[in-house]
Each structure stands twice: as structure tokens, then as C-alpha cells.
C-alpha positions in Angstrom: 47.8 128.6 34.9 49.7 129.8 37.9 53.4 130.3 38.6 55.4 132.0 41.2 58.8 133.6 41.3 61.8 133.1 43.6 64.5 135.7 43.2 68.2 134.8 43.7 70.7 136.6 45.9 74.4 135.9 46.5 74.0 136.7 50.2 72.1 134.7 52.9 68.4 135.1 52.7 66.0 136.0 55.6 64.6 133.0 57.5 61.8 131.1 55.8 58.6 130.0 57.4 57.5 127.4 55.0 56.9 127.1 51.2 54.2 129.8 50.9 56.2 132.3 52.9 58.8 132.1 50.2 56.5 133.1 47.4 57.4 136.6 46.2 55.2 136.9 43.1 52.0 135.3 41.8 51.8 135.0 38.0 48.7 133.9 36.1 48.2 133.3 32.4 45.0 133.7 30.4 43.6 130.5 29.0 40.3 129.8 27.3 37.9 132.3 25.8 38.6 136.0 25.2 36.1 136.9 27.9 38.4 135.3 30.5 40.4 138.5 30.6 37.4 140.4 31.9 37.3 137.9 34.8 41.0 138.4 35.8 40.2 141.5 37.8 38.0 139.4 40.1 40.7 136.7 40.1 43.4 139.3 41.2 41.2 140.5 44.0 40.5 136.9 45.1 44.3 136.3 45.4 44.2 138.8 48.3 45.5 136.3 50.9 48.9 137.0 49.4 49.2 140.7 50.4 49.9 143.0 47.5 52.7 144.8 49.2 54.4 141.5 49.9 53.5 139.4 46.8 52.9 141.5 43.6 50.6 140.2 40.9 51.8 139.4 37.4 49.8 138.7 34.3 50.5 137.2 30.9 47.2 137.8 29.2 48.6 138.8 25.8 47.9 141.7 23.5 45.0 143.8 24.8 43.7 147.3 24.4 45.1 150.1 26.5 41.7 150.3 28.2 41.9 146.7 29.2 45.4 147.1 30.6 44.1 150.1 32.6 41.3 148.0 34.1 43.6 145.2 34.9 46.1 147.6 36.6 43.2 149.0 38.8 42.2 145.4 39.7 45.6 144.8 41.2 48.2 143.8 38.6 51.7 145.1 39.2 53.6 143.5 36.3 52.8 142.3 32.8 54.8 139.7 30.9 54.5 140.0 27.1 57.4 138.5 25.0 58.0 140.6 21.9 59.1 137.2 20.3 61.3 138.9 17.7 62.2 142.5 16.7 62.7 141.5 13.1 59.6 142.1 10.8 60.4 139.2 8.4 61.0 136.8 11.3 57.8 137.9 13.0 55.8 137.0 9.8 57.3 133.5 10.0 56.2 133.0 13.6 52.8 134.6 13.7 49.4 134.7 11.9 48.9 137.3 9.2 46.4 139.3 11.4 49.0 139.9 14.0 51.8 142.6 13.7 55.1 143.4 15.2 54.1 147.1 15.4 51.1 146.2 17.6 53.1 144.0 19.9 55.7 146.8 20.4 52.9 149.3 21.0 51.4 147.1 23.7 54.8 146.9 25.5 55.3 150.7 25.4 51.7 151.3 26.6 52.2 148.9 29.5 55.3 150.9 30.6 53.3 154.2 30.3 50.6 152.8 32.6 53.2 152.0 35.3 53.5 148.3 34.9 56.8 146.6 35.5 57.1 145.0 32.0 58.6 141.8 30.8 59.7 141.2 27.2 61.7 138.4 25.6 62.1 135.8 22.9 62.8 132.2 22.1 66.4 131.2 21.2 66.6 129.2 18.0 63.0 129.7 16.9 62.3 128.8 13.2 63.7 131.4 10.8 65.9 133.2 13.4 69.2 134.5 12.3 72.2 136.2 14.0 70.8 139.5 12.6 67.4 138.8 14.3 69.2 138.2 17.6 71.1 141.5 17.2 67.8 143.3 16.6 66.3 141.7 19.7 69.2 143.0 21.8 68.9 146.5 20.4 65.1 146.5 21.0 65.6 145.4 24.6 68.2 148.1 25.1 65.7 150.7 23.9 62.6 149.3 25.7 64.5 148.8 29.0 62.0 146.3 30.4 62.1 145.4 34.0 62.1 141.7 33.1 63.4 139.7 30.1 62.4 136.1 29.5 64.4 134.0 27.1 64.7 130.2 26.7 65.5 127.7 24.0 62.8 127.0 21.4 61.3 123.5 22.0 59.0 122.1 19.3 55.5 120.8 20.0 54.3 117.8 17.9 50.9 119.4 17.2 52.2 122.6 15.6 53.5 123.5 12.2 57.0 123.7 13.6 56.9 120.1 15.0 59.8 119.1 12.7 62.0 122.0 13.5 65.2 121.5 15.6 65.2 122.8 19.2 67.2 125.8 20.2 70.6 125.7 21.7 71.1 125.6 25.5 74.7 127.0 25.0 73.5 129.9 22.9 70.7 130.7 25.4 73.3 130.8 28.3 75.5 133.1 26.3 72.6 135.4 25.6 71.6 135.4 29.3 75.1 136.7 30.0 74.9 139.4 27.3 71.5 140.6 28.6 72.8 140.7 32.1 75.6 143.1 30.9 73.2 145.0 28.7 70.6 145.5 31.5 72.5 145.0 34.7 69.5 145.1 37.1 66.9 143.3 35.0 64.9 140.4 36.4 66.1 137.5 34.3 64.6 134.0 34.7 66.3 130.7 34.3 63.4 129.2 32.4 61.6 125.9 32.5 62.6 125.4 28.9 66.3 125.4 30.0 65.4 122.8 32.6 63.6 120.7 30.0 66.5 120.8 27.5 69.2 120.2 30.1 68.6 118.6 33.6 71.0 121.2 35.0 69.8 123.9 32.7 68.3 126.3 35.3 71.4 126.0 37.5 73.5 126.8 34.4 71.2 129.7 33.7 71.7 131.2 37.2 75.5 130.8 36.8 75.2 132.6 33.4 73.4 135.7 34.9 69.8 134.7 35.6 68.4 135.8 38.9 64.8 134.4 38.9 63.2 130.9 38.8 59.5 130.3 38.2 58.2 127.1 39.7 54.7 126.0 38.8 51.8 126.5 41.3 49.2 124.7 39.2 47.9 121.3 40.4 49.6 118.4 38.7 46.3 117.2 37.2 46.0 120.6 35.3 49.5 121.0 34.0 49.0 119.2 30.8 46.4 121.8 29.9 49.3 124.2 29.5 51.5 122.0 27.4 53.5 124.6 25.5 56.1 122.2 24.1 56.9 118.5 24.2 58.5 116.9 27.3 57.9 120.0 29.5 59.1 119.2 33.0 56.2 118.8 35.3 57.2 116.1 37.7 56.5 118.1 40.8 60.2 118.9 41.7 59.9 122.3 40.0 56.7 123.0 41.9 56.5 125.8 44.6 55.7 123.1 47.2 59.2 121.6 46.8 61.0 124.6 48.2 63.7 122.6 50.0 64.7 121.0 46.7 64.8 124.3 45.0 66.9 125.8 47.7 69.4 123.0 47.4 69.7 123.4 43.6 70.0 127.1 43.8 72.7 126.9 46.6 74.7 124.5 44.4 75.6 127.4 42.2 76.3 129.8 45.0 72.9 131.6 45.4 70.1 131.6 47.9 66.3 132.1 47.5 65.3 135.6 48.7 61.9 135.9 50.5 60.9 139.4 49.4 58.9 141.1 46.7 61.7 140.9 44.2 60.9 144.1 42.5 63.0 145.6 39.8 65.9 147.4 41.5 65.8 150.5 39.3 67.9 151.9 36.4 
């Protein structure tokens, strides 16, 4: 599954030369068998038409060994997105299978930073079992980790999971936390997520106004998008696709920002 990033800026952007010229980052997610990770090195190389210096490569292939992260880095990956999901041990046990551990997830994130990746962490707002104390621990963990990117969005249930009957997370609380994270990590890459746009038709615009500076339209063909159906009613009409750059520009400009056609790297501490 492929996505791309557009970074926001409050000043006019450089001239654009079409939709693909505006792509600043390619992001692909591992799907299918565990062996698929071994194939991502080849995949990264085959994405070469988007020059690495201009369009960095991101991955969200989950928890792997340090050796696997090293191989992937050598194959061309620049960034790695791995939500920590929760920094609270009890909450982690509610969300994940017994064989997984919060300690292992945190170790992966720190190893990725040691290997030179720009690292993305994050959590769902309103996930089952989440308390105010959990959210406080999440913010403290982010402050200590200092990731280059933080992805948060409201929890949206899926009808085929054990959390199907749980209420969705709050858009308002998500917007508040975006603002808190922007203050906590002033230069972090902070997406206005698709989940925000699913819960509220103006959710991503509200996210940008609250402190987000990244949007992630979907590059996957329409016929394949249901294969990555993370939650019910996920927006996939085509308007959020990278091909619809003019529509994206208009929506971003409605809250006082412009799309920036550059790599969009983390700006530093």
C-alpha cells in the first residue's frame, strides 16, 4: 500500500509542474507474508524514478530485528513509521496479543533512531481502555523519544475486530492533542490523518489549523484500496488521492497554508 506526503507551509510554495512533481515522500506498508519484508529492498530500488535526494523513502513494515532494519536502510529507506500505540503497559496488553510487548516496541523505535532513520511514533486517540493517565504517559514518552514524526488520529472501529462495538475516538480531543504535540515538539512532522477526514469531512483542515503540517494522500489504485481497510468507512473516494493535487491545494489553502514541493525533512531540534 502506497502513500505520499505533502508538507504544509505558511508561505507561498515553489511553482508546481504537475501532480507527481509535488510528491515529496513515498511511503509503503508491508502487507502479506513475513517474507514480503525481504522483498522491500528490491521495491525501494525500483522506486528509483523518484530520486532519493528529492523524494525520500518511508516504510511502515512493523517490528523487525535490528539486522532487518539495517538491510532496509542500505536498500534506500530514509524514514520508518512505527506507532508505539501506547506507553502504558496495562493499556498495551488490552490492545495487543500476548506474544507482543511494549518493551520490544520501544526498543525497535530506539534502534531505528540509532541506525539513522527519521522515526515516526504515535497512537490512536480514544482507543479501547485508554485513560487520561495513558495519554499523559504517551506525551512523556514522545518527549523522551523525540521522534521526527508523530502520527495520531481518532480510533475508528472495524466491524471484523474484537473492538467492533467500541465507540470511536473524539475529533475534538485529537485536535487538542495535535496542538499539545506541536508545542511539545515544535518542529516535528505532524500529519492531519485520514482518520480525521473520515470522522469529520473537514477533519484534515481542522488538523492543519490545530498544528499539523503534513497530509498523506493515497497513491494506491482505487481497485486495491479495500485491501488495506483499517477501519470502517475509511475515505477512499479518490479526492484524497495524490492525483487530485488541485483539490488538495484548495483545501489546504482554505486554512491559510500551501503545499510545499520539497523533501519535507525534519527541520532539526
